[in-house]
Z-matrix of the N, CA and C atoms (Angstrom, degrees):
N
C 1 1.449
C 2 1.546 1 110.79
N 3 1.296 2 118.35 1 -32.88
C 4 1.442 3 120.71 2 -176.17
C 5 1.536 4 112.73 3 -72.16
N 6 1.332 5 117.83 4 -19.66
C 7 1.460 6 121.04 5 -179.03
C 8 1.517 7 112.19 6 -100.42
N 9 1.280 8 119.03 7 4.34
C 10 1.465 9 121.71 8 -179.90
C 11 1.519 10 110.27 9 -81.94
N 12 1.325 11 116.99 10 163.28
C 13 1.466 12 118.29 11 178.68
C 14 1.527 13 114.02 12 -70.62
N 15 1.319 14 117.55 13 -8.13
C 16 1.456 15 120.86 14 -179.24
C 17 1.530 16 110.02 15 -97.28
N 18 1.279 17 117.62 16 64.32
C 19 1.469 18 120.81 17 -175.30
C 20 1.517 19 113.84 18 -73.54
N 21 1.346 20 116.60 19 -10.72
C 22 1.466 21 117.83 20 -178.37
C 23 1.512 22 112.93 21 -68.04
N 24 1.319 23 119.05 22 -19.36
C 25 1.454 24 121.63 23 179.52
C 26 1.540 25 111.22 24 -85.47
N 27 1.307 26 117.09 25 -8.85
C 28 1.466 27 121.15 26 179.59
C 29 1.511 28 112.28 27 -55.50
N 30 1.324 29 117.98 28 -42.72
C 31 1.457 30 120.35 29 -179.57
C 32 1.524 31 111.59 30 -65.39
N 33 1.328 32 117.63 31 -34.33
C 34 1.468 33 119.49 32 178.19
C 35 1.537 34 110.73 33 -67.58
N 36 1.323 35 117.68 34 -37.85
C 37 1.464 36 120.74 35 178.02
C 38 1.546 37 110.71 36 -68.47
N 39 1.287 38 117.62 37 -37.13
C 40 1.487 39 119.33 38 178.13
C 41 1.551 40 109.10 39 -66.50
N 42 1.332 41 116.15 40 -42.27
C 43 1.462 42 119.04 41 179.02
C 44 1.528 43 110.69 42 -67.65
N 45 1.328 44 118.14 43 -41.78
C 46 1.462 45 119.53 44 -179.97
C 47 1.524 46 110.81 45 -68.52
N 48 1.318 47 117.79 46 -35.55
C 49 1.473 48 120.76 47 178.46
C 50 1.511 49 111.36 48 -66.97
N 51 1.323 50 116.48 49 -30.54
C 52 1.473 51 119.90 50 177.58
C 53 1.533 52 110.05 51 -69.86
N 54 1.318 53 117.48 52 -31.58
C 55 1.473 54 119.63 53 -176.47
C 56 1.515 55 112.37 54 -85.62
N 57 1.366 56 117.64 55 -55.42
C 58 1.467 57 120.02 56 179.46
C 59 1.528 58 109.80 57 -169.11
N 60 1.348 59 113.68 58 155.31
C 61 1.460 60 119.82 59 177.62
C 62 1.514 61 111.22 60 -71.42
N 63 1.300 62 117.27 61 -27.42
C 64 1.471 63 119.94 62 177.11
C 65 1.525 64 110.05 63 -64.13
N 66 1.318 65 115.65 64 -40.90
C 67 1.485 66 119.40 65 176.72
C 68 1.504 67 111.60 66 -64.70
N 69 1.310 68 118.65 67 -35.30
C 70 1.468 69 121.25 68 176.12
C 71 1.525 70 109.85 69 -63.82
N 72 1.330 71 116.28 70 -41.54
C 73 1.482 72 119.90 71 176.77
C 74 1.496 73 112.67 72 -61.98
N 75 1.323 74 116.80 73 -47.19
C 76 1.482 75 120.38 74 179.44
C 77 1.521 76 110.90 75 -64.78
N 78 1.308 77 118.41 76 -37.86
C 79 1.448 78 121.67 77 178.00
C 80 1.522 79 110.32 78 -64.01
N 81 1.322 80 117.10 79 -40.57
C 82 1.468 81 121.89 80 177.21
C 83 1.514 82 111.43 81 -63.78
N 84 1.335 83 117.48 82 -45.04
C 85 1.454 84 120.89 83 179.43
C 86 1.540 85 109.67 84 -62.53
N 87 1.320 86 117.27 85 -45.11
C 88 1.446 87 121.69 86 179.79
C 89 1.537 88 110.64 87 -62.41
N 90 1.331 89 116.62 88 -44.35
C 91 1.463 90 121.48 89 -179.50
C 92 1.524 91 111.66 90 -63.09
N 93 1.319 92 117.04 91 -44.15
C 94 1.464 93 121.12 92 178.38
C 95 1.527 94 110.96 93 -65.39
N 96 1.318 95 117.01 94 -42.29
C 97 1.469 96 121.16 95 179.89
C 98 1.531 97 111.18 96 -62.44
N 99 1.304 98 116.52 97 -48.42
C 100 1.469 99 120.03 98 -177.70
C 101 1.547 100 110.07 99 -66.15
N 102 1.344 101 116.39 100 -41.21
C 103 1.455 102 119.93 101 179.90
C 104 1.515 103 112.02 102 -63.48
N 105 1.324 104 117.44 103 -49.07
C 106 1.458 105 120.47 104 -179.61
C 107 1.518 106 112.81 105 -65.16
N 108 1.335 107 116.63 106 -39.80
C 109 1.468 108 120.09 107 176.95
C 110 1.519 109 110.90 108 -62.37
N 111 1.308 110 116.89 109 -43.59
C 112 1.452 111 120.37 110 178.59
C 113 1.516 112 112.60 111 -64.46
N 114 1.313 113 116.50 112 -41.95
C 115 1.470 114 119.93 113 179.04
C 116 1.516 115 112.67 114 -64.41
N 117 1.323 116 116.39 115 -44.65
C 118 1.465 117 120.74 116 179.18
C 119 1.535 118 109.57 117 -65.08
N 120 1.324 119 117.35 118 -40.74
C 121 1.469 120 119.82 119 -178.48
C 122 1.523 121 109.60 120 -64.87
N 123 1.328 122 119.67 121 -45.34
C 124 1.456 123 121.82 122 -179.25
C 125 1.520 124 112.51 123 -66.18
N 126 1.333 125 116.98 124 -38.34
C 127 1.465 126 119.01 125 177.65
C 128 1.534 127 109.48 126 -65.84
N 129 1.337 128 117.97 127 -40.30
C 130 1.440 129 120.25 128 177.55
C 131 1.527 130 111.86 129 -63.40
N 132 1.338 131 117.31 130 -43.18
C 133 1.470 132 121.47 131 179.82
C 134 1.518 133 109.93 132 -62.57
N 135 1.320 134 116.84 133 -45.66
C 136 1.466 135 119.89 134 -179.31
C 137 1.540 136 111.10 135 -67.17
N 138 1.316 137 116.28 136 -40.09
C 139 1.464 138 120.14 137 178.66
C 140 1.531 139 111.19 138 -61.52
N 141 1.323 140 115.75 139 -43.13
C 142 1.466 141 118.39 140 177.77
C 143 1.535 142 111.78 141 -63.91
N 144 1.340 143 115.54 142 -36.98
C 145 1.462 144 118.74 143 178.24
C 146 1.507 145 112.17 144 -69.51
N 147 1.335 146 117.00 145 -36.68
C 148 1.465 147 119.39 146 179.18
C 149 1.520 148 112.58 147 -72.31
N 150 1.319 149 117.44 148 -25.96
C 151 1.462 150 120.56 149 176.41
C 152 1.518 151 110.91 150 -61.58
N 153 1.338 152 117.52 151 -31.29
C 154 1.448 153 121.79 152 177.53
C 155 1.521 154 113.32 153 -67.47
N 156 1.344 155 116.19 154 -25.34
C 157 1.462 156 121.24 155 179.61
C 158 1.517 157 111.93 156 -93.00
N 159 1.300 158 118.60 157 13.06
C 160 1.455 159 123.51 158 -171.68
C 161 1.531 160 113.17 159 -58.39
N 162 1.305 161 117.89 160 -33.78
C 163 1.452 162 120.75 161 -177.94
C 164 1.524 163 113.31 162 -69.96
N 165 1.331 164 118.71 163 -19.05
C 166 1.473 165 122.11 164 -178.29
C 167 1.525 166 112.89 165 -96.31
N 168 1.328 167 120.06 166 1.71
C 169 1.434 168 121.12 167 -176.52
C 170 1.502 169 113.87 168 -62.99
N 171 1.337 170 116.23 169 -37.56
C 172 1.467 171 119.35 170 -177.54
C 173 1.514 172 111.66 171 -63.64
N 174 1.314 173 117.05 172 -43.03
C 175 1.465 174 122.07 173 178.72
C 176 1.541 175 110.44 174 -66.44
N 177 1.330 176 116.36 175 -41.64
C 178 1.467 177 119.79 176 179.17
C 179 1.542 178 111.21 177 -66.54
N 180 1.304 179 115.59 178 -34.89
C 181 1.470 180 120.00 179 -178.89
C 182 1.519 181 110.65 180 -65.30
N 183 1.310 182 118.55 181 -39.01
C 184 1.468 183 121.70 182 -179.99
C 185 1.518 184 113.16 183 -72.74
N 186 1.326 185 117.33 184 -27.85
C 187 1.461 186 119.75 185 179.73
C 188 1.525 187 113.48 186 -106.54
N 189 1.321 188 117.35 187 20.88
C 190 1.467 189 120.25 188 -177.49
C 191 1.536 190 112.91 189 -64.90
N 192 1.332 191 117.04 190 -34.80
C 193 1.451 192 119.87 191 177.97
C 194 1.523 193 111.82 192 -65.69
N 195 1.312 194 117.61 193 -41.47
C 196 1.449 195 121.69 194 177.91
C 197 1.527 196 110.68 195 -65.67
N 198 1.335 197 116.46 196 -42.98
C 199 1.468 198 120.54 197 180.00
C 200 1.545 199 109.45 198 -63.11
N 201 1.332 200 117.66 199 -44.41
C 202 1.450 201 120.85 200 -179.61
C 203 1.523 202 110.56 201 -64.52
N 204 1.313 203 116.87 202 -41.66
C 205 1.488 204 120.85 203 177.18
C 206 1.493 205 113.62 204 -61.63
N 207 1.334 206 116.66 205 -43.23
C 208 1.467 207 120.48 206 178.88
C 209 1.533 208 110.32 207 -65.55
N 210 1.310 209 117.57 208 -40.92
C 211 1.456 210 120.03 209 178.16
C 212 1.527 211 110.80 210 -64.28
N 213 1.334 212 117.95 211 -41.84
C 214 1.470 213 119.68 212 179.08
C 215 1.517 214 111.78 213 -64.99
N 216 1.326 215 116.81 214 -42.13
C 217 1.478 216 119.75 215 178.68
C 218 1.530 217 110.10 216 -65.10
N 219 1.316 218 117.38 217 -44.88
C 220 1.469 219 121.51 218 179.25
C 221 1.524 220 111.38 219 -61.62
N 222 1.325 221 116.74 220 -40.25
C 223 1.467 222 120.59 221 178.92
C 224 1.529 223 110.69 222 -66.70
N 225 1.321 224 115.91 223 -42.12
C 226 1.469 225 119.33 224 177.54
C 227 1.522 226 112.67 225 -63.04
N 228 1.340 227 116.64 226 -44.80
C 229 1.460 228 119.48 227 178.71
C 230 1.523 229 111.01 228 -64.69
N 231 1.309 230 116.13 229 -43.34
C 232 1.470 231 120.31 230 -179.46
C 233 1.512 232 110.75 231 -61.68
N 234 1.335 233 118.12 232 -46.61
C 235 1.454 234 120.37 233 178.85
C 236 1.506 235 112.72 234 -66.67
N 237 1.341 236 117.49 235 -33.82
C 238 1.469 237 120.00 236 176.38
C 239 1.503 238 112.54 237 -64.78
N 240 1.344 239 117.22 238 -46.17
C 241 1.453 240 119.62 239 -177.43
C 242 1.521 241 113.21 240 -77.30
N 243 1.322 242 118.04 241 -26.48
C 244 1.471 243 119.96 242 179.38
C 245 1.527 244 110.11 243 -77.58
N 246 1.334 245 118.06 244 -33.86
C 247 1.454 246 120.29 245 -174.78
C 248 1.516 247 113.89 246 -96.04
N 249 1.306 248 118.39 247 -4.40
C 250 1.470 249 118.11 248 177.66
C 251 1.497 250 108.87 249 -92.66
N 252 1.305 251 116.96 250 120.93
C 253 1.472 252 120.80 251 -177.17
C 254 1.484 253 109.69 252 -102.48
């Protein structure tokens, strides 16, 4: 847990560990439940949104190389100009 990108919960685990191991267990169950529920909900929302774009997939599929190239070039230029002082 301490090496995950969600370090904000670290303080809660330290506090719960100071009080009791049962509280650590309940905090873990709550954290897993909220995380999985949120992930499933966001995937469902995005999936439903992408279903509306279904008719454009064929065109996007043929130009995916160009889209990826443009994004890579834009990212490179953006990082170059943002990090050069």
